[in-house]
N, CA, C and O of each residue as an XYZ file, in Angstrom:
772
protein
N     -98.624   -119.080     -4.701
C     -98.135   -119.787     -3.783
C     -96.631   -120.598     -3.931
O     -96.598   -121.489     -4.780
N     -95.541   -120.361     -3.240
C     -94.367   -121.363     -4.013
C     -94.459   -122.317     -3.956
O     -95.522   -122.746     -3.507
N     -93.467   -123.216     -4.350
C     -93.127   -124.995     -3.770
C     -92.287   -124.976     -3.397
O     -91.807   -126.026     -2.968
N     -91.370   -123.416     -3.303
C     -90.458   -123.659     -1.835
C     -90.831   -124.199     -0.425
O     -90.352   -124.981      0.396
N     -91.898   -123.414     -0.545
C     -92.846   -123.680      1.417
C     -92.919   -125.003      1.253
O     -92.548   -125.539      2.297
N     -93.247   -125.860      0.364
C     -93.414   -127.364      0.621
C     -92.225   -128.110      0.315
O     -91.415   -127.815     -0.563
N     -92.159   -129.286      1.243
C     -91.013   -130.147      1.669
C     -91.817   -131.519      0.685
O     -92.816   -131.771      0.011
N     -90.678   -132.047      1.148
C     -90.830   -133.506      0.601
C     -92.264   -134.172      1.789
O     -93.193   -134.758      1.234
N     -92.289   -134.057      2.890
C     -93.181   -134.200      3.891
C     -95.050   -133.866      3.601
O     -96.113   -134.471      3.739
N     -94.599   -132.618      3.164
C     -95.786   -131.934      2.618
C     -96.432   -132.726      1.683
O     -97.620   -133.000      1.855
N     -95.752   -133.184      0.603
C     -96.645   -134.340     -0.497
C     -96.590   -135.674      0.102
O     -97.471   -136.404     -0.352
N     -95.813   -136.246      1.005
C     -96.283   -136.929      2.160
C     -98.137   -136.771      2.186
O     -98.924   -137.706      2.042
N     -98.481   -135.345      2.407
C     -99.670   -135.210      3.410
C    -100.461   -134.828      2.530
O    -101.674   -134.797      2.735
N     -99.829   -134.417      1.226
C    -100.860   -134.244      0.154
C    -101.516   -135.336     -0.449
O    -102.655   -135.464     -0.900
N    -100.658   -136.010     -0.368
C    -101.313   -137.667     -1.865
C    -102.029   -138.343     -0.027
O    -103.260   -138.377     -0.043
N    -101.681   -138.602      0.735
C    -102.156   -139.271      1.237
C    -103.440   -138.641      2.087
O    -104.271   -139.390      2.599
N    -103.525   -137.158      2.193
C    -104.863   -136.301      1.986
C    -106.344   -136.829      0.982
O    -107.543   -137.004      1.199
N    -105.437   -136.931     -0.146
C    -105.817   -137.994     -1.260
C    -107.399   -137.642     -1.409
O    -107.910   -136.771     -0.704
N    -108.237   -138.476     -2.504
C    -109.540   -138.209     -3.383
C    -110.396   -137.942     -1.830
O    -111.355   -137.204     -2.056
N    -110.331   -138.252     -0.643
C    -111.700   -138.711      0.152
C    -111.465   -138.279      1.148
O    -111.949   -138.720      2.191
N    -110.402   -136.989      1.064
C    -109.619   -136.562      1.866
C    -110.005   -136.947      3.588
O    -111.073   -137.510      3.828
N    -109.038   -136.587      4.726
C    -108.280   -137.387      5.830
C    -108.360   -135.953      7.376
O    -108.363   -134.751      7.639
N    -108.409   -137.281      7.900
C    -108.114   -136.435      9.474
C    -106.798   -136.426     10.299
O    -106.447   -137.588     10.095
N    -106.057   -136.015     10.911
C    -104.920   -136.034     11.624
C    -104.534   -137.617     12.372
O    -103.557   -138.354     12.244
N    -105.926   -137.735     13.277
C    -106.027   -139.254     13.007
C    -105.958   -140.416     11.872
O    -105.190   -141.379     11.885
N    -106.696   -140.184     11.126
C    -106.535   -141.494      9.431
C    -104.930   -141.267      9.278
O    -104.198   -142.237      9.473
N    -104.389   -140.053      8.946
C    -102.774   -139.649      9.139
C    -101.747   -140.983      9.628
O    -101.264   -141.996      9.123
N    -101.761   -140.309     10.871
C    -101.570   -140.995     11.987
C    -101.165   -142.768     11.804
O    -100.123   -143.415     11.693
N    -102.579   -143.063     11.848
C    -103.391   -144.809     11.513
C    -102.414   -144.546     10.096
O    -101.269   -144.585     10.545
N    -102.332   -144.325      8.769
C    -101.908   -144.774      7.539
C    -100.323   -144.377      8.130
O     -99.683   -145.124      7.389
N     -99.460   -143.809      8.832
C     -98.574   -143.887      8.915
C     -97.928   -144.785      9.593
O     -96.880   -145.290      9.192
N     -98.780   -145.217     11.247
C     -98.314   -146.477     11.484
C     -97.516   -148.015      9.948
O     -96.489   -148.553      9.534
N     -98.855   -147.950      9.799
C     -98.712   -149.038      8.586
C     -97.844   -149.147      7.835
O     -97.418   -150.255      7.508
N     -97.249   -147.756      7.260
C     -96.371   -146.848      6.679
C     -95.297   -146.595      6.758
O     -94.841   -146.312      5.650
N     -94.375   -146.522      7.775
C     -93.945   -146.666      8.833
C     -92.693   -146.875      7.831
O     -91.909   -145.935      7.704
N     -92.451   -148.220      7.028
C     -91.149   -148.127      6.521
C     -91.087   -147.434      5.018
O     -90.007   -147.404      4.429
N     -91.994   -147.013      4.563
C     -91.816   -145.915      3.378
C     -91.857   -144.395      4.044
O     -91.424   -143.586      3.223
N     -92.198   -143.855      5.122
C     -91.677   -142.769      6.061
C     -91.940   -142.832      7.323
O     -92.843   -143.487      7.843
N     -91.122   -142.122      7.869
C     -90.802   -141.988      9.148
C     -90.880   -140.652      9.517
O     -90.214   -139.860      8.851
N     -91.823   -140.065     10.809
C     -92.489   -139.170     11.302
C     -92.734   -138.804     12.416
O     -93.951   -138.622     12.401
N     -92.259   -138.505     13.678
C     -93.227   -137.817     14.566
C     -94.747   -137.673     14.635
O     -95.330   -136.617     14.389
N     -95.235   -138.608     14.925
C     -97.100   -138.491     15.315
C     -97.217   -136.806     15.003
O     -97.755   -136.243     14.050
N     -96.471   -136.205     16.233
C     -96.990   -134.385     15.988
C     -96.605   -134.570     14.756
O     -97.748   -134.967     14.530
N     -96.139   -134.655     13.836
C     -95.793   -133.771     11.984
C     -97.259   -134.164     11.447
O     -97.874   -133.462     10.644
N     -97.632   -135.090     11.861
C     -99.700   -135.846     11.196
C    -100.053   -134.549     11.507
O    -100.766   -133.946     10.705
N     -99.669   -133.977     12.571
C    -101.460   -132.595     12.809
C    -101.168   -131.423     12.427
O    -101.930   -130.654     11.843
N     -99.111   -131.056     12.996
C     -98.960   -129.842     12.058
C     -98.756   -129.410     11.293
O     -98.847   -128.183     11.247
N     -98.385   -130.085     10.303
C     -98.774   -130.073      8.563
C     -99.403   -129.986      7.989
O     -99.258   -129.679      6.806
N    -100.821   -130.311      8.785
C    -102.378   -130.359      6.823
C    -102.653   -128.782      7.872
O    -103.255   -128.008      7.129
N    -102.426   -128.109      9.249
C    -102.855   -126.981      9.180
C    -101.434   -125.825      8.432
O    -101.833   -124.811      7.858
N    -100.035   -126.049      8.495
C     -99.494   -124.869      7.657
C    -100.199   -125.894      6.129
O    -100.097   -125.083      5.208
N    -100.567   -126.685      5.770
C    -100.921   -127.194      4.495
C    -102.004   -126.369      4.046
O    -102.083   -125.912      2.906
N    -103.258   -126.096      5.429
C    -104.256   -125.499      5.157
C    -103.729   -123.408      5.151
O    -104.540   -122.551      4.800
N    -103.005   -123.241      5.383
C    -102.677   -121.784      5.591
C    -102.063   -121.228      4.142
O    -102.425   -120.226      3.526
N    -101.183   -122.038      3.844
C    -100.417   -122.362      2.269
C    -101.871   -122.224      1.148
O    -101.701   -121.865     -0.017
N    -103.473   -122.611      1.774
C    -104.252   -122.848      1.150
C    -104.463   -123.943     -0.036
O    -105.473   -124.063     -0.730
N    -103.718   -124.424     -0.078
C    -103.416   -126.134     -0.191
C    -104.632   -127.648      0.331
O    -104.864   -128.754     -0.156
N    -104.923   -127.205      1.035
C    -106.187   -127.852      2.292
C    -107.209   -126.906      2.233
O    -107.172   -125.763      1.778
N    -108.044   -127.466      2.703
C    -109.180   -126.810      3.575
C    -109.773   -127.978      4.672
O    -109.754   -129.209      4.680
N    -110.205   -127.134      5.415
C    -111.030   -128.012      6.200
C    -112.047   -127.547      7.555
O    -112.043   -126.546      8.272
N    -112.951   -128.855      7.521
C    -114.065   -128.763      8.043
C    -114.471   -129.793      9.340
O    -114.179   -130.989      9.315
N    -114.958   -129.355     10.115
C    -114.967   -129.936     11.929
C    -116.674   -131.318     11.104
O    -117.633   -131.069     10.374
N    -115.997   -133.107     12.039
C    -116.706   -133.588     12.038
C    -116.560   -134.032     13.528
O    -115.689   -133.945     14.393
N    -118.068   -134.649     13.405
C    -118.559   -135.675     14.449
C    -117.192   -136.800     14.637
O    -116.587   -137.378     13.734
N    -116.986   -136.864     15.928
C    -115.773   -137.966     16.190
C    -116.417   -138.962     17.566
O    -117.479   -138.797     18.166
N    -115.502   -139.872     17.758
C    -116.392   -141.011     18.862
C    -116.391   -140.084     20.269
O    -116.981   -140.413     21.298
N    -115.734   -139.064     20.121
C    -115.917   -139.131     21.901
C    -116.055   -137.270     21.530
O    -117.016   -136.569     21.845
N    -114.489   -136.691     20.610
C    -114.545   -135.234     19.980
C    -115.228   -134.732     18.738
O    -115.650   -135.634     18.016
N    -115.398   -133.720     18.395
C    -115.222   -133.284     17.078
C    -113.564   -133.611     15.973
O    -112.502   -133.526     16.591
N    -113.516   -133.859     14.867
C    -112.422   -133.932     14.622
C    -112.592   -132.916     13.597
O    -113.574   -132.324     13.148
N    -111.058   -132.883     13.307
C    -110.990   -132.591     11.799
C    -110.385   -132.712     10.652
O    -109.159   -132.663     10.542
N    -111.196   -132.884      9.678
C    -111.296   -133.542      8.125
C    -110.272   -132.617      7.269
O    -109.526   -131.854      7.883
N    -110.248   -132.661      6.321
C    -109.129   -131.637      5.657
C    -109.402   -132.723      4.182
O    -109.727   -133.905      4.069
N    -109.030   -131.451      3.040
C    -109.682   -132.515      1.701
C    -108.651   -131.403      0.790
O    -108.567   -130.328      1.384
N    -108.062   -131.433     -0.183
C    -107.395   -131.249     -1.656
C    -108.294   -129.709     -1.877
O    -109.404   -129.670     -2.407
N    -107.612   -128.591     -1.395
C    -107.747   -127.610     -2.811
C    -107.741   -128.270     -4.086
O    -107.557   -129.459     -4.350
N    -107.991   -127.222     -4.879
C    -107.235   -127.052     -7.003
C    -106.078   -126.670     -6.500
O    -105.148   -127.205     -7.103
N    -105.604   -125.675     -5.294
C    -103.847   -125.706     -5.147
C    -103.731   -126.373     -4.800
O    -102.572   -125.979     -4.667
N    -103.724   -127.515     -4.260
C    -103.468   -128.362     -3.631
C    -103.097   -130.182     -4.782
O    -102.271   -131.095     -4.766
N    -104.115   -129.853     -5.453
C    -104.103   -130.867     -6.263
C    -102.651   -130.641     -7.431
O    -101.775   -131.451     -7.736
N    -102.887   -129.065     -7.923
C    -102.227   -128.130     -8.695
C    -100.814   -128.787     -7.885
O    -100.450   -129.858     -8.371
N    -100.230   -128.429     -7.067
C     -99.119   -128.490     -5.777
C     -98.568   -129.973     -6.831
O     -97.719   -129.762     -7.697
N     -98.940   -130.907     -6.707
C     -99.013   -132.375     -6.556
C     -98.595   -132.844     -8.025
O     -97.766   -133.690     -8.362
N     -99.117   -132.334     -8.506
C     -98.828   -131.669    -10.346
C     -98.023   -130.834    -11.210
O     -97.984   -130.624    -12.423
N     -97.033   -130.194     -9.612
C     -95.585   -129.944    -10.684
C     -95.240   -130.786    -10.351
O     -94.800   -131.555    -11.206
N     -95.188   -131.340     -8.515
C     -94.472   -131.994     -7.908
C     -93.863   -133.431     -8.550
O     -92.921   -134.193     -8.332
N     -95.162   -133.299     -9.610
C     -94.676   -134.625    -10.845
C     -93.361   -134.355    -11.638
O     -92.431   -135.160    -11.598
N     -93.310   -133.193    -12.364
C     -91.907   -132.442    -12.965
C     -90.867   -132.657    -12.248
O     -89.707   -132.851    -12.610
N     -91.238   -132.624    -11.393
C     -89.955   -132.996    -10.670
C     -89.426   -134.372    -10.932
O     -90.122   -135.228    -11.478
N     -87.979   -134.622    -10.476
C     -87.542   -136.593    -10.919
C     -87.746   -136.432     -9.569
O     -87.510   -135.568     -8.724
N     -88.604   -138.262     -9.647
C     -87.515   -138.937     -8.035
C     -86.585   -139.065     -7.873
O     -85.853   -138.987     -8.860
N     -86.010   -139.325     -6.637
C     -84.962   -139.547     -6.044
C     -84.906   -140.441     -5.620
O     -85.804   -141.281     -5.679
N     -83.762   -140.589     -5.006
C     -82.806   -142.377     -4.284
C     -83.620   -141.734     -2.860
O     -83.322   -140.650     -2.359
N     -85.071   -142.966     -2.164
C     -84.583   -142.069     -0.745
C     -83.445   -142.297      0.323
O     -82.754   -143.295      0.527
N     -83.464   -140.943      1.003
C     -82.679   -141.099      2.171
C     -82.883   -142.056      3.251
O     -83.848   -142.073      4.015
N     -81.773   -142.945      3.246
C     -81.878   -143.450      4.392
C     -81.092   -143.409      5.787
O     -79.867   -143.366      5.677
N     -81.498   -143.414      6.782
C     -81.103   -143.409      7.709
C     -81.272   -144.813      8.247
O     -82.319   -145.354      8.603
N     -79.524   -145.505      8.235
C     -80.240   -146.955      8.646
C     -79.462   -147.365      9.711
O     -78.503   -148.127      9.589
N     -79.854   -146.869     10.784
C     -79.000   -147.244     12.407
C     -78.484   -149.011     12.370
O     -77.379   -149.363     12.784
N     -79.071   -149.559     12.045
C     -78.039   -151.153     12.322
C     -76.481   -151.245     11.385
O     -75.382   -151.657     11.758
N     -77.011   -150.562      9.764
C     -75.354   -150.520      9.607
C     -74.403   -149.712     10.618
O     -73.330   -150.130     11.051
N     -75.267   -147.916     11.046
C     -74.210   -147.870     11.492
C     -73.832   -148.344     12.846
O     -72.890   -147.716     13.329
N     -74.265   -149.177     13.493
C     -74.024   -150.279     14.066
C     -73.195   -151.487     14.441
O     -72.937   -151.907     15.569
N     -72.765   -152.047     13.043
C     -72.065   -152.696     12.469
C     -70.630   -152.231     12.510
O     -69.714   -152.898     12.991
N     -70.495   -150.931     11.922
C     -69.302   -150.186     11.522
C     -68.741   -149.541     13.060
O     -67.660   -148.996     13.286
N     -69.960   -149.832     14.074
C     -69.250   -149.635     15.228
C     -68.447   -150.894     15.772
O     -67.890   -150.840     16.868
N     -68.401   -152.100     14.924
C     -67.905   -153.165     15.307
C     -66.108   -153.506     15.718
O     -65.406   -154.448     16.085
N     -66.005   -152.273     15.421
C     -64.619   -152.031     15.852
C     -64.101   -152.033     16.671
O     -63.122   -152.718     16.966
N     -64.917   -150.856     17.547
C     -64.440   -150.287     18.427
C     -65.741   -150.251     19.945
O     -66.130   -149.220     20.493
N     -66.071   -151.363     20.226
C     -66.990   -152.219     20.918
C     -66.598   -153.539     20.551
O     -66.005   -153.782     19.500
N     -67.065   -154.796     21.791
C     -67.585   -156.389     21.394
C     -68.072   -156.053     20.375
O     -68.605   -155.030     19.943
N     -67.754   -157.387     19.880
C     -68.843   -157.738     18.898
C     -69.997   -158.486     19.180
O     -71.064   -158.492     18.567
N     -69.640   -159.155     20.241
C     -71.243   -159.840     20.723
C     -72.277   -159.091     21.047
O     -73.469   -159.231     20.774
N     -71.511   -157.979     21.884
C     -72.690   -157.045     21.888
C     -73.388   -155.934     20.865
O     -74.316   -155.133     20.971
N     -72.592   -156.252     19.978
C     -72.469   -155.361     18.479
C     -74.149   -156.589     17.603
O     -75.070   -156.052     16.987
N     -74.087   -157.608     17.754
C     -75.074   -158.739     18.057
C     -76.044   -159.018     17.843
O     -76.786   -159.228     16.884
N     -76.018   -159.021     19.838
C     -77.293   -158.412     20.491
C     -78.237   -157.549     20.051
O     -79.429   -157.798     19.874
N     -77.636   -156.468     19.869
C     -78.372   -155.360     19.083
C     -78.977   -155.386     18.134
O     -80.195   -155.213     18.085
N     -78.200   -155.621     17.131
C     -78.719   -156.529     16.214
C     -79.567   -157.539     15.366
O     -79.873   -157.782     14.198
N     -79.830   -158.133     17.076
C     -80.763   -159.146     16.956
C     -82.525   -158.800     17.192
O     -83.466   -159.449     16.735
N     -82.565   -157.802     17.889
C     -83.203   -157.152     18.315
C     -84.492   -156.984     17.067
O     -85.689   -156.996     17.354
N     -83.979   -156.839     15.734
C     -84.143   -156.735     14.259
C     -85.128   -157.222     14.131
O     -86.167   -156.713     13.710
N     -84.844   -158.803     14.651
C     -86.219   -159.605     13.957
C     -87.155   -159.551     14.933
O     -87.514   -160.685     14.615
N     -87.505   -159.423     15.363
C     -88.999   -158.833     16.143
C     -89.085   -157.944     15.249
O     -89.272   -158.507     14.171
N     -89.057   -157.196     15.174
C     -89.148   -156.149     14.482
C     -89.885   -155.994     12.608
O     -90.702   -155.429     11.881
N     -89.245   -156.587     12.664
C     -89.407   -157.247     11.381
C     -90.127   -158.079     10.866
O     -90.408   -158.461      9.729
N     -90.432   -158.344     12.059
C     -91.987   -159.267     12.126
C     -92.998   -159.079     12.049
O     -93.823   -159.412     11.198
N     -93.115   -158.173     13.471
C     -93.818   -157.185     13.298
C     -94.344   -155.784     12.648
O     -95.306   -155.143     13.071
N     -93.357   -155.366     11.314
C     -93.262   -154.730     10.059
C     -94.281   -155.813      9.345
O     -95.282   -155.339      8.810
N     -94.153   -156.728      9.321
C     -94.399   -157.756      8.152
C     -96.264   -158.398      8.387
O     -97.079   -158.873      7.595
N     -96.312   -158.030     10.165
C     -97.362   -158.339     10.136
C     -98.434   -157.389      9.470
O     -99.499   -157.636      8.903
N     -97.538   -155.811      9.838
C     -98.654   -154.803      9.811
C     -98.032   -154.876      8.020
O     -99.079   -154.810      7.376
N     -97.148   -154.951      7.257
C     -97.860   -155.357      5.575
C     -98.972   -155.929      6.084
O    -100.026   -155.305      6.210
N     -98.834   -157.040      6.382
C    -100.049   -157.489      6.298
C    -101.993   -157.471      6.272
O    -103.009   -157.977      5.796
N    -101.532   -156.641      7.027
C    -102.643   -156.131      7.839
C    -103.171   -155.051      6.741
O    -104.359   -154.781      6.566
N    -101.853   -154.363      5.887
C    -102.855   -153.097      5.474
C    -102.940   -153.659      3.914
O    -103.936   -153.158      3.393
N    -102.094   -154.702      2.807
C    -102.531   -155.663      1.814
C    -104.071   -155.878      1.854
O    -104.952   -155.598      1.041
N    -104.100   -156.561      3.269
C    -105.742   -156.626      3.881
C    -106.314   -155.973      3.044
O    -106.911   -156.445      2.077
N    -106.152   -154.329      3.430
C    -107.149   -153.219      4.013
C    -106.926   -152.892      2.412
O    -107.935   -153.162      1.760
N    -105.827   -152.369      1.631
C    -105.873   -151.814      0.317
C    -107.037   -153.045     -0.420
O    -106.305   -153.602     -1.238
N    -107.670   -153.350     -0.470
C    -108.602   -153.552     -0.997
C    -110.447   -152.463     -0.815
O    -111.476   -152.464     -1.491
N    -109.907   -151.534      0.727
C    -110.796   -150.997      0.722
C    -111.012   -149.536     -0.452
O    -112.003   -148.851     -0.703
N    -109.646   -149.495     -0.946
C    -109.095   -148.372     -1.524
C    -109.355   -148.196     -3.470
O    -108.582   -147.687     -4.282
N    -110.094   -148.541     -3.601
C    -110.112   -148.757     -4.633
C    -109.285   -148.174     -6.109
O    -108.971   -148.858     -7.083
N    -109.149   -147.271     -5.982
C    -108.668   -145.702     -6.387
C    -107.439   -146.196     -6.581
O    -106.874   -146.201     -7.675
N    -106.787   -146.805     -5.120
C    -105.307   -147.129     -4.676
C    -104.523   -147.798     -4.827
O    -103.328   -147.502     -4.811
N    -105.300   -149.587     -5.134
C    -104.981   -150.648     -4.494
C    -103.954   -151.345     -5.145
O    -102.987   -151.870     -4.592
N    -104.229   -151.325     -6.453
C    -102.773   -151.033     -7.270
C    -101.331   -150.887     -6.315
O    -100.606   -151.577     -5.597
N    -101.473   -149.323     -6.899
C    -100.712   -148.881     -6.375
C    -100.220   -149.140     -4.853
O     -99.009   -148.978     -4.702
N    -101.064   -149.571     -3.520
C    -100.804   -149.993     -2.788
C    -100.003   -151.143     -2.856
O     -99.034   -151.446     -2.160
N    -100.743   -151.983     -4.155
C     -99.916   -153.441     -3.793
C     -98.600   -153.324     -4.105
O     -97.787   -153.939     -3.415
N     -98.144   -152.485     -5.240
C     -96.720   -152.439     -5.508
C     -95.942   -151.952     -5.082
O     -94.788   -152.265     -5.375
N     -96.354   -150.493     -3.774
C     -95.412   -150.344     -2.452
C     -95.316   -151.588     -1.972
O     -94.335   -152.293     -2.208
N     -96.388   -151.999     -1.208
C     -96.308   -153.276     -0.417
C     -95.210   -154.391     -0.776
O     -94.391   -154.924     -0.028
N     -95.465   -154.602     -2.290
C     -94.743   -155.504     -2.721
C     -92.756   -155.237     -2.528
O     -91.964   -156.161     -2.341
N     -92.413   -153.880     -2.634
C     -91.778   -152.779     -2.398
C     -90.879   -153.464     -0.684
O     -89.963   -154.278     -0.565
N     -91.662   -152.685      0.374
C     -91.890   -152.902      1.700
C     -91.645   -154.836      1.756
O     -91.909   -154.814      2.958
N     -91.476   -155.818      1.580
C     -91.879   -157.036      1.572
C     -89.844   -157.628      0.796
O     -89.050   -158.545      1.002
N     -89.914   -156.472     -0.021
C     -88.309   -156.593     -1.107
C     -86.886   -156.174      0.185
O     -85.731   -156.549      0.383
N     -88.024   -155.031      0.908
C     -87.143   -154.469      1.775
C     -86.790   -155.103      3.019
O     -85.642   -155.370      3.375
N     -88.299   -155.420      3.921
C     -87.742   -156.838      4.743
C     -86.804   -157.595      4.585
O     -85.827   -157.750      5.317
N     -87.073   -158.124      3.573
C     -86.261   -159.187      3.142
C     -84.567   -159.237      3.261
O     -83.706   -159.940      3.791
N     -84.662   -158.046      2.428
C     -83.182   -157.698      2.361
C     -82.271   -157.537      3.783
O     -81.062   -157.751      3.866
N     -82.975   -157.196      4.642
C     -82.657   -156.417      5.889
C     -82.911   -157.921      6.784
O     -82.790   -157.848      8.007
N     -83.064   -158.510      6.512
C     -83.709   -160.521      7.052
C     -82.183   -160.942      6.936
O     -81.405   -161.340      7.803
N     -81.991   -160.694      5.394
C     -80.652   -161.677      4.358
C     -79.858   -160.645      4.803
O     -78.772   -160.764      4.235
N     -79.857   -159.930      5.353
C     -78.732   -159.363      5.419
C     -78.613   -159.404      6.842
O     -78.765   -158.186      6.942
N     -78.436   -159.857      8.316
C     -78.720   -160.017      9.127
C     -78.587   -161.378      9.649
O     -78.384   -161.910     10.740
N     -78.778   -161.719      8.468
C     -78.914   -163.293      8.606
C     -77.121   -163.740      8.339
O     -76.525   -164.488      9.114
N     -76.444   -163.080      7.041
C     -75.052   -162.487      6.803
C     -74.245   -162.486      8.008
O     -73.478   -163.398      8.317
N     -74.468   -161.319      8.746
C     -74.275   -160.619      9.742
C     -73.689   -161.614     11.287
O     -72.695   -161.567     12.011
N     -74.894   -162.418     11.232
C     -75.080   -163.255     11.703
C     -73.688   -164.300     12.070
O     -73.010   -164.586     13.056
N     -73.743   -164.594     10.847
C     -73.585   -166.292     10.481
C     -71.552   -165.190     10.974
O     -70.699   -165.424     11.830
N     -71.608   -164.627     10.409
C     -70.045   -164.031     10.718
C     -69.650   -164.067     11.760
O     -69.106   -165.092     12.171
N     -69.782   -163.012     12.502
C     -70.116   -163.241     13.680
C     -69.737   -163.968     14.733
O     -68.961   -163.926     15.687
N     -70.786   -164.853     14.094
C     -71.369   -165.747     15.440
C     -70.211   -166.671     15.068
O     -70.006   -167.387     16.048
N     -69.250   -167.008     13.943
C     -68.649   -167.957     13.851
C     -67.380   -167.946     13.656
O     -66.676   -168.685     12.968
N     -66.978   -166.528     14.694
C     -65.654   -166.079     15.171
C     -65.306   -166.004     16.433
O     -66.141   -165.534     17.207
N     -64.045   -166.428     16.944
C     -64.158   -165.000     18.449
C     -64.185   -164.261     18.860
O     -63.151   -163.620     18.673
N     -65.113   -163.626     19.678
C     -65.617   -162.182     20.306
C     -64.187   -161.427     20.325
O     -63.659   -161.063     21.375
N     -63.518   -161.198     18.813
C     -62.471   -160.214     18.470
C     -62.974   -159.011     19.204
O     -62.043   -158.466     19.795
N     -64.364   -158.278     19.409
C     -64.214   -156.878     19.495
C     -63.988   -156.347     20.428
O     -63.828   -155.126     20.419
N     -63.838   -157.533     22.260
C     -63.617   -156.875     22.981
C     -62.743   -156.737     23.459
O     -62.625   -155.956     24.404
N     -61.488   -157.676     22.834
C     -60.233   -157.725     22.878
C     -59.786   -156.101     22.387
O     -58.900   -155.526     23.019
N     -60.368   -155.521     21.389
C     -59.914   -154.993     20.626
C     -60.360   -154.126     21.469
O     -59.306   -153.517     21.654
N     -61.085   -153.625     22.094
C     -61.762   -152.559     22.797
C     -60.877   -152.370     23.972
O     -60.869   -151.194     24.336
N     -60.306   -152.969     24.512
C     -60.446   -152.994     25.790
C     -58.238   -152.870     25.760
O     -57.439   -152.718     26.684
N     -58.071   -153.004     24.506
C     -56.726   -152.851     24.271
C     -56.814   -151.212     24.227
O     -56.250   -150.486     25.045
N     -57.862   -150.618     22.800
C     -58.111   -149.160     22.440
C     -58.099   -148.544     24.012
O     -57.427   -147.523     24.156
N     -58.688   -149.004     25.031
C     -59.082   -148.174     25.922
C     -57.625   -148.279     26.873
O     -57.498   -147.919     28.044
N     -56.789   -148.769     26.155
C     -54.779   -149.805     26.835
C     -54.948   -148.749     26.840
O     -55.267   -148.138     27.860
N     -54.756   -148.119     25.498
C     -53.481   -147.534     24.673
C     -54.324   -145.792     24.910
O     -53.571   -144.820     24.967
N     -55.579   -145.614     25.006
C     -56.394   -144.261     25.238
C     -55.801   -143.699     26.406
O     -56.215   -142.630     26.855
C-alpha cells in the first residue's frame, strides 16, 4: 500500500482510532471537542475509516449499540506502520482558514460597523469552545495512555483561543474608537462603480 493514498485526514483517523479502537460515532464525538485541532464534516468521520479498512490499515467488527449494532475499528499492523512512517515526515505549520481575518480585510469594502458586528459573534463561540475544552480536560484522565499528550494539546488550544480573544479586543478597540468610515467608503465606491 502506497502512503500516497493517505491524506492528512487519514492520519487523524488512524491516530484517533488509537490503541483501543473506536467507532465512527466515537470519532465524531472526539472531533466535536477537538474542533480547534481539525475541522471536518461529520460524514468524513464515517467514510474515511471504511476507506482505510479497504486499504488494510484498519479492521472492523460489529458491537451492540444502544439502538442498533455499531461498527468498531481497530488498527492493523499495517496501520501502525503507516503511523510510524508518517513520523518520518517533518510536521508543517498547520493550514489555516481564518474567516474572521478575511472579514476584517473586507472593512474597506463594506461598512466597518457591519464587520465589527459580525466579528463580535466570535465571543460566544470562543466561550463555547472553552467550555468544550473544560470537558475535554476533565475527560483526558480517562485515557491514561494519552492524558499527558491531550493536556499539552489542550494548553495549545487555550492559547489559540486567548490569541483570538485578544485580537478581537484590538479590533473592537480600533473600530469602535472612530467614526463609521467604512459606510461612507462603501457608498462612495457604489457611486463610482
